[in-house]
C-alpha positions in Angstrom: -82.9 -1.0 78.0 -81.4 0.3 74.9 -82.9 -1.0 71.5 -80.4 -3.6 69.9 -78.1 -2.7 66.7 -78.1 -5.1 63.7 -75.2 -6.8 64.4 -76.3 -7.7 68.2 -79.7 -9.6 67.6 -80.1 -12.9 69.4 -79.7 -16.1 67.8 -83.4 -17.0 67.8 -84.8 -13.7 66.6 -82.8 -14.8 63.2 -84.1 -18.1 63.4 -87.7 -17.6 64.5 -88.5 -13.8 63.7 -92.3 -14.0 64.3 -91.9 -16.2 67.4 -89.8 -13.5 68.8 -91.8 -10.4 67.4 -91.0 -7.5 70.1 -90.6 -4.2 69.1 -89.2 -3.5 72.5 -86.4 -5.9 72.5 -85.3 -4.9 69.0 -86.4 -2.7 66.2 -88.3 -5.2 64.3 -90.9 -3.7 61.8 -94.5 -4.1 63.7 -96.1 -7.6 62.2 -99.5 -6.8 60.7 -102.5 -8.0 63.1 -103.7 -11.4 61.8 -107.0 -12.9 62.1 -106.6 -13.9 66.0 -105.3 -10.2 66.8 -108.5 -8.7 65.2 -111.0 -11.3 66.6 -109.5 -11.6 70.1 -107.2 -8.4 70.6 -107.3 -9.2 74.5 -105.0 -12.1 73.7 -103.0 -10.6 71.2 -102.5 -6.7 72.4 -100.2 -5.2 69.7 -97.6 -3.1 71.7 -94.6 -1.1 70.4 -91.8 0.4 72.0 -93.1 3.8 72.6 -96.4 2.6 74.0 -94.6 0.3 76.9 -95.5 0.9 80.0 -93.0 2.2 82.4 -94.1 -1.0 84.6 -93.7 -3.5 81.8 -90.1 -1.9 81.1 -89.2 -2.3 84.9 -90.5 -5.9 85.2 -88.2 -6.6 82.0 -85.2 -4.9 83.4 -85.4 -6.4 87.0 -84.7 -9.8 85.1 -82.8 -8.9 82.2 -81.3 -5.8 82.9 -77.9 -4.6 83.6 -76.3 -4.2 86.8 -77.9 -0.7 87.3 -81.4 -2.2 86.7 -81.4 -5.5 87.5 -82.5 -7.1 90.9 -79.3 -7.3 92.9 -78.1 -10.8 92.7 -75.1 -13.0 92.6 -73.9 -15.8 90.3 -73.5 -19.2 91.8 -72.5 -21.7 88.8 -74.7 -20.9 86.2 -77.8 -19.7 88.3 -78.5 -16.2 89.2 -79.5 -15.9 93.1 -81.5 -12.9 93.9 -81.0 -11.2 97.2 -84.2 -10.6 99.3 -85.5 -7.3 99.7 -84.2 -5.4 102.9 -88.0 -4.5 103.9 -88.1 -6.2 107.5 -89.8 -9.4 106.2 -86.9 -11.4 105.3 -87.3 -13.4 108.7 -90.9 -14.4 107.0 -89.2 -15.0 103.8 -86.6 -17.3 105.4 -89.2 -19.3 107.4 -91.6 -19.9 104.4 -88.4 -21.3 102.5 -87.3 -23.5 105.5 -90.7 -24.7 105.5 -90.9 -25.4 101.8 -87.2 -27.1 102.1 -88.7 -29.6 104.8 -91.6 -30.4 103.1 -89.4 -31.2 100.1 -87.1 -33.5 102.2 -90.0 -35.4 103.9 -91.5 -36.3 100.0 -90.5 -39.9 98.9 -87.2 -40.4 97.0 -89.2 -40.9 93.5 -90.6 -37.4 94.0 -87.3 -35.9 94.9 -85.5 -37.3 92.5 -87.9 -36.3 89.7 -88.1 -32.9 91.0 -84.4 -32.2 91.2 -83.6 -33.8 87.7 -86.5 -31.6 86.4 -85.3 -28.4 87.9 -81.6 -29.3 86.9 -82.3 -30.2 83.4 -84.7 -27.1 82.7 -82.4 -24.6 84.3 -79.8 -25.4 81.4 -82.7 -25.3 78.9 -83.7 -21.7 80.4 -80.2 -20.8 80.0 -79.9 -21.6 76.3 -83.3 -20.1 75.7 -82.5 -16.8 77.2 -79.2 -16.8 75.0 -81.1 -17.0 72.0 -84.0 -14.9 73.0 -82.3 -12.2 75.2 -78.8 -12.4 74.1 -77.4 -13.6 77.2 -77.8 -16.7 79.2 -80.1 -16.6 82.5 -81.7 -18.5 84.7 -82.7 -18.3 88.4 -82.6 -19.8 91.7 -86.3 -18.8 92.3 -87.3 -20.6 89.4 -85.3 -23.6 90.5 -86.7 -23.7 93.9 -90.3 -23.0 92.5 -89.8 -26.0 90.2 -88.5 -28.3 92.6 -92.0 -27.4 94.5 -94.3 -27.4 91.6 -92.8 -30.4 89.3 -95.1 -32.8 91.2 -98.2 -31.0 89.9 -96.8 -30.3 86.4 -96.0 -34.1 85.6 -97.5 -36.3 88.1 -100.8 -34.7 88.6 -101.2 -33.8 85.1 -99.8 -36.9 83.6 -102.0 -39.3 85.9 -105.0 -38.1 83.5 -103.3 -37.6 80.2 -100.1 -39.7 80.1 -102.0 -42.8 78.4 -103.0 -40.1 75.6 -99.8 -38.5 74.2 -102.0 -36.5 71.6 -103.8 -35.0 74.3 -100.9 -35.1 76.7 -98.9 -32.9 74.3 -101.9 -30.7 72.9 -102.9 -29.3 76.3 -99.3 -29.0 77.6 -99.1 -25.4 77.2 -102.1 -24.7 79.4 -100.3 -26.7 81.9 -97.3 -24.8 81.6 -99.5 -21.5 81.7 -100.8 -22.4 84.9 -97.3 -23.1 86.2 -96.2 -20.0 85.1 -99.0 -17.9 86.6 -98.7 -19.9 90.0 -94.8 -19.7 90.2 -94.7 -16.2 89.1 -97.2 -15.0 91.7 -95.3 -16.8 94.5 -92.1 -15.6 93.5 -93.4 -12.1 93.6 -94.5 -12.4 96.8 -90.8 -12.6 97.9 -89.7 -9.9 95.6 -92.1 -6.8 96.4 -94.5 -7.5 93.1 -91.6 -8.3 91.1 -90.7 -11.7 89.3 -87.3 -12.1 89.0 -87.3 -15.5 87.3 -88.7 -14.6 83.9 -90.7 -11.8 82.3 -92.4 -11.3 79.1 -93.9 -8.0 79.5 -92.1 -6.7 76.8 -94.1 -8.9 74.0 -97.3 -7.9 72.6 -99.0 -11.2 73.2 -98.0 -11.4 77.1 -100.4 -11.5 79.7 -101.1 -11.6 83.5 -98.6 -8.8 83.9 -96.1 -10.6 81.9 -96.0 -13.9 83.4 -97.2 -15.8 80.2 -96.7 -15.4 76.5 -99.4 -16.7 74.3 -96.6 -17.3 71.3 -94.7 -19.6 73.7 -97.5 -22.2 73.0 -95.0 -23.5 70.1 -92.2 -24.4 72.4 -94.4 -25.9 75.3 -95.8 -28.1 72.7 -92.4 -29.3 72.3 -91.3 -29.8 75.8 -94.6 -31.4 76.1 -93.4 -34.1 73.4 -90.2 -34.1 75.1 -91.7 -34.9 78.8 -94.3 -37.4 77.5 -90.9 -39.7 76.2 -89.2 -39.1 79.2 -92.3 -40.3 81.1 -93.1 -43.4 79.2 -89.7 -44.3 77.9 -87.1 -43.7 80.3 -85.7 -44.5 83.7 -87.2 -40.9 84.6 -90.8 -41.9 84.1 -89.7 -45.3 86.3 -89.3 -43.0 89.4 -92.8 -42.4 89.5 -93.1 -46.1 91.0 -91.3 -45.0 94.1 -93.3 -41.8 94.9 
């Protein structure tokens, strides 16, 4: 991955430079360490391009690199579908996918409608977000399927406790998303030889769990939490909970 020139900096880096401060993505000057970086260095490790490990670099290129570096894939509509590795375990992978599909098809209509709508909507959100963040739109079938399976936990289990309190619902939503990213990311990694082909934050200075989560994305997750609360409480999307 080469450094970006001044004229090719993605839109969101211009608008929110601090939110996308990554020495590896683009030649931004190193931000000074703030209070949290000094007080909790484990949560805010300050990376620079010349210190980025080869493992972190590879994890980013698997998702966002060119044809030479990215995981082999094919584009279906706006979704990138990654091929399974040829390592002799594809029968197991296809069998696991069949079980997940059968379980999803057996779910009540409300569950299937909500999870499908959430997965489709988020695929376009991610497509737009990565265009601003990485300079090209990207969303994957791996994340689409993972969202189909995990959305009941993300919305129904979480909302059962907190939907009646909008403040707590929104305030704790980043933690809800980080748990999703860890669980979905680890699940995807089991299918792709330890690589997460859906997303990678390994080139950010505040990424954790081998690039599965990023602390700085909390602001975006607060916003997503607010949107989800409105959808759950003021639209037909929330009414589908009654048919689960």
